[in-house]
N, C-alpha and C positions, 0 to 999 in steps of 0.2 A: 309181397307186392301189396296184399290186403291192407296192412297197417298204414303204408303210405298212402294209398287211395283214400282210406277212411280219413285221414288226418286231413288231406287235400278237401275232402267233401266238407268236413267239419269247418274248415276255413270258410268254404263258400256259404254254408248254412248260417254260421253264427256271425260272421264279419262282412263278407262281400254283399250278401243281398240287402241286409238292413243299411249298411253304410251307402249302397247304391240308391236305395229308396229315398234315403234323406237327400241325396244330391239332386234328386228330380225337382225338389223344391214343391211338389204338388200336395196341397193341403189334403186332397181327397185320400191320399196314400198314407196320412199321418197315423190313422187308427190301426192299419195293418201293420205298419212299421212298428208302433208301439207293442202290438200283440205278438210280432213276430218270434220273440224267445220262447213264448209258451208253445209255438209249433215246432220250432228249430230244436229245443232241448230235447223232446222225445225222438225227434228224427236222428240226433247224433247218438243217442242211447242205442236205437236200433241198429246202428252200424256195428257195434261191438257184441250184440248178442248172437246166439246162434241163430240160424235160419228156423222159421216157426211161427206159431200163433202170436207169441208175445212180440217179437221182433216186427212182424207185420202190421200189428195193432199200432205200435209206436210210429211205424213208418206212414201209416194211414194218417196219423195226427199231423206229421208234417205235410203230407199231401193236401189235407184240407186246407192249411194255410196257403199253399200254392195255387190251389183252385180259387180261393177268395181272392188273391192277387191277381190272377188272370183274368178274372171276371171284369176287372176294371178296363181291361183291353177292349173287349166289343162295346162296353158302354161308352168309351171315349170315342170309339169310331162310329157309333151310331149317332153321336151328337155332332159328328162332322169334325171332329178335332183330329190332330195328328196325321193329317194328309201330306206334311211335308217330308222330306226324307230323314230329317231329325225325328220327326214324329213318329214314323214307321219304325225306325230304330228303338224308340221307347216302347212302343206296343210289342215289339219282338222280346224285349227285356222283360216286359210284365208276364209273357206267356211262357218263356223257355223253363222256368223253374219247376213248372207244373210237368213237364215233359221229363226232367230229371227225377221228380218225385215218383211219377208213374213207373220209371225203371227200377227206383229203388223198392217200391212197395213189391213189385213182381220178384225181384231178386231176394229180398228178405223172406219172401213166402217160399221161395224156391221154385218158382214157376218160370219156365223158358217162354216169356212173352212174345208173341209172334214167331215163335221158333227160335229166338236168340238166346244163345248160351248164357249161362248166369255171369260169367267174367265179362262178356261184352255189356250186359245190362250193368254190372257194377261200375264199369269204365264210362256209361252213357251218364251216370249221375254226375260226376265232375264236369264232364264235357258240357252238359247244358246249363251248369252254373257258371262256368267261365267263357268257353267259346259261345255259349248262348247268353246269358244275363249280362256278365260283365262286359263282354266284347261289344254287344249291341247298346248298352248304356253309354259306353265310352265313345263309341262311335257316333252317338247322337250328340253328346256334349261337344266333341270335337267338330262337328258340323255346324252347331250353333255358333261357335266362335269363327270358323272358316266356312261360310256358305258358298264358297266357289265351287267349280267343277270336282275337285278333289275332295272336297268336304262332302258333297252330296253323293258322289260315288262311294265313299267309305260307309255313309250311314245307309246306302242302298245294299251295297254289296256284302256287307257283314249279314244282315237279315237274310238275303237271298242265299249267300253260301251255307249258313247254318240250315235253312230249310232244304237246300239240295243235299246236304250231308245226311240230313234225317231221311230224306227221299231214297238216298242211296242205300241206306240200310235195308231197305224192302226190294229196290229194283237190282242192285248188284254193284260190284266194286268198282266198275267204269263211271257209274253215276255218282258214286262216292267220291272219286277222284275228281269229277268235274266241280262237285261242291267243295272240296278241299282247295282246288285251284281258286275258285271264286272267293272263298273265305280268306285264303291267303293275300290275294290281291288287295282284298278290303283292308285286313289287318295290318299289311305292309304300308298301306296308304294312311291308316290311323297313326301308325308308328312315324311316318314321315311328317304329318301334321303336329304330332305331339311333339316332336323333335323341335320343329319350328316354333311351338308354343313355348317350349323351354328356353328359347332363344330371345324371347320377347324382352323388350327394354323394360327395366324396373322388376324383373323377376326376382325374388329372393333365392338365396343359394340353395336351401333345402327342397323348395318346390323344384327348382331348376334340375337338381340331381335326381329327384324322384321321376320327373317327367323324361329326362335323359335315360335312366335305368329302365323305364317301363318301355320306351321305343326301342331301345337296344337288344332287350330282352325278345321282343317279337320277331326279330330278323332270325334268331336261331331256333325259337319255339315253333314258328310256322314253317320254317324250312324242314324241320323234323316231320311235322304232321304231313307235308306235301311228299317227304320221301317215303313215309310209310304208306299213303294212299297209292303213290305210284308202285310201290313194292307189291301191296295187295292185289292191284288190278293186272299187273304185268308178270308177277312171280319173280322179279329180280329181288335181290338181297335188301333187306330192310329191318329197321329196328324192331325188336320184339315189344309185345305190349308191356312187359315189366320193364323195359328200358325207356319206352315211352311215358309211362307213369313217373319214371323218376327223373326224366329230363323235361320233356314237353309238358307233362302235367304239372310238376313242381315249379317249373318256370313260369308258366302261365299264372298259376296261383298266387305265388309270392313276388315273382319279379314284374309280372305284368299287371294283375288285377289289383293286388294290394298297393303297389306302388302308384298305380294311376288312380286310384280312389283317394289314396292319402293326398296326392298332388292336387286332385279336384276340390277336396275339401279344404285345403290351404287356398286354393284360387277362390273358392266360394266366400271364405272369410275375408281375403283382401281385396277381391275384385268380383262382387257377387253377380254383376250382369253377365259374366262369362261362363258361369257354370249351370245355368237353367236348361233343361232339356225341354221345357213346355212354357 
């Protein structure tokens, strides 16, 4: 499982975050986006080293980049920006990589942060790159295009679900199940709106297929997430963590996040007004 999880995390660090930052269209993020490889490269190396001081130091390099990114969120909030549902989704996307980096530093150090086992910490890293950053970013993009009740629900429920899952780590399995249910509802709404976006008149074939693929993948991956959370809370049979990494994790990374971001980059090129989050 370790090799697969590391590959998924590398996709998040090296591809998903910088691609997502470009999609925001925010000039203030250009500098951190250009510098991102300098932070992400040490982070990816840290994944493959034995736990210890060297791996921890490299993970801290990545954490520094995520903190610099996260600091944009309070600055934007204090200036009165991003109070809309799409804006809240954007703020969530800016902050969540730092949560992933904190888990990475602790796991590479071999420290059971807040009492969480190293395996859980290792899985927290991809979770907050994809269910955190990518999911919130795309929810915001979708809301910008469809600012009706469904779009606003998606843009608010994805950040809320992400927060509830994080809180559930500390409170217990039932709270985590509540977060998973909210997040699943939000992600399925994102999937529905993404599917509709793919059906729009004039959409080119490649973009249409990417949008359809990302929407379809969400049905399966979030059902897996919900089934795992139900099993953890109730004791009913549910997938193992290794199985979740190979299905839910890989599906969200490649089938959802990458397909979505590629589609939105194409939309930005062909229809720039559709792709801005701010």
